[in-house]
C-alpha positions as CSV (number, residue, x, y, z in Angstrom):
1,X,-19.5,6.3,-9.3
2,X,-21.0,8.9,-11.4
3,X,-19.7,12.0,-9.7
4,X,-23.1,13.8,-9.7
5,X,-23.1,16.8,-7.5
6,X,-26.0,18.4,-5.8
7,X,-26.9,20.8,-8.5
8,X,-27.0,18.2,-11.1
9,X,-29.2,16.1,-9.1
10,X,-31.6,19.4,-8.4
11,X,-31.8,20.0,-12.3
12,X,-32.7,16.3,-13.0
13,X,-35.3,16.6,-10.1
14,X,-36.7,19.9,-11.6
15,X,-36.8,18.2,-15.1
16,X,-38.7,15.2,-14.0
17,X,-41.1,17.3,-11.9
18,X,-41.9,19.3,-15.2
19,X,-42.0,16.3,-17.4
20,X,-44.1,13.8,-15.2
21,X,-45.8,16.0,-12.9
22,X,-45.8,16.1,-9.0
23,X,-48.3,13.2,-8.9
24,X,-46.2,10.7,-10.8
25,X,-42.8,11.9,-9.5
26,X,-42.6,9.5,-6.4
27,X,-43.5,6.6,-8.5
28,X,-40.9,7.4,-11.3
29,X,-38.2,8.2,-8.5
30,X,-38.8,4.9,-7.0
31,X,-38.7,3.1,-10.4
32,X,-35.3,4.9,-11.2
33,X,-34.0,4.2,-7.8
34,X,-34.6,0.4,-8.0
35,X,-33.1,0.3,-11.5
36,X,-30.1,2.5,-10.4
37,X,-29.6,0.0,-7.4
38,X,-29.8,-3.0,-9.6
39,X,-27.2,-1.5,-12.0
40,X,-24.9,-0.5,-9.2
41,X,-25.0,-4.1,-7.8
42,X,-24.4,-5.7,-11.2
43,X,-21.5,-3.2,-11.8
44,X,-19.9,-4.0,-8.5
45,X,-20.4,-7.9,-9.1
46,X,-18.8,-7.5,-12.4
47,X,-15.9,-5.6,-11.1
48,X,-15.4,-8.3,-8.1
49,X,-15.6,-11.1,-10.7
50,X,-13.0,-9.4,-12.8
51,X,-10.8,-8.8,-9.9
52,X,-11.1,-12.2,-8.8
53,X,-10.3,-13.6,-12.3
54,X,-7.1,-11.6,-12.7
55,X,-5.9,-11.8,-9.1
56,X,-4.3,-15.2,-9.6
57,X,-2.5,-14.5,-13.0
58,X,-1.4,-11.1,-11.5
59,X,0.1,-12.8,-8.6
60,X,1.9,-15.4,-10.8
61,X,3.4,-12.6,-12.8
62,X,4.5,-10.6,-9.8
63,X,6.2,-13.8,-8.5
64,X,8.0,-14.3,-11.7
65,X,9.1,-10.7,-11.8
66,X,10.4,-11.1,-8.3
67,X,12.3,-14.2,-9.0
68,X,13.8,-12.5,-12.1
69,X,14.7,-9.5,-10.0
70,X,16.4,-11.7,-7.4
71,X,18.3,-13.6,-10.2
72,X,19.4,-10.2,-11.7
73,X,20.6,-8.9,-8.3
74,X,22.5,-12.2,-7.7
75,X,24.2,-11.9,-11.1
76,X,25.1,-8.3,-10.4
77,X,26.5,-9.1,-7.1
78,X,28.7,-11.9,-8.7
79,X,29.9,-9.5,-11.4
80,X,30.8,-6.9,-8.9
81,X,32.7,-9.5,-6.8
82,X,34.5,-10.7,-10.0
83,X,35.4,-7.0,-10.8
84,X,36.7,-6.4,-7.3
85,X,38.7,-9.8,-7.3
86,X,40.2,-8.7,-10.7
87,X,41.1,-5.3,-9.4
88,X,43.0,-6.7,-6.4
C-alpha cells in the first residue's frame, strides 16, 4: 500500500529509537501499529464501498455499450449485404 522497503523501515526505527528512547519504543510502536491497522481497515472498507457503489452503473454502461456494438455490427452486416447484392 505505501511501498515502504526494508531500509526505509529501518531508518524510521532508528529515528524513533533516538527520539523516544528504548524504554518507550515498544509502547509507541504498538500505538502506531494500532492506528496503522485502523487506517488500513478504513481504507479497504472505503475502497470496497466505492467498488460496490460503482459496480451496478458500470455493468449497466457495459451492457449498453455491448448492445450498441451489436446494433452497429448488424447494421454493418446489412450494409455489406446490400453492397454485395448491388454488385451482383
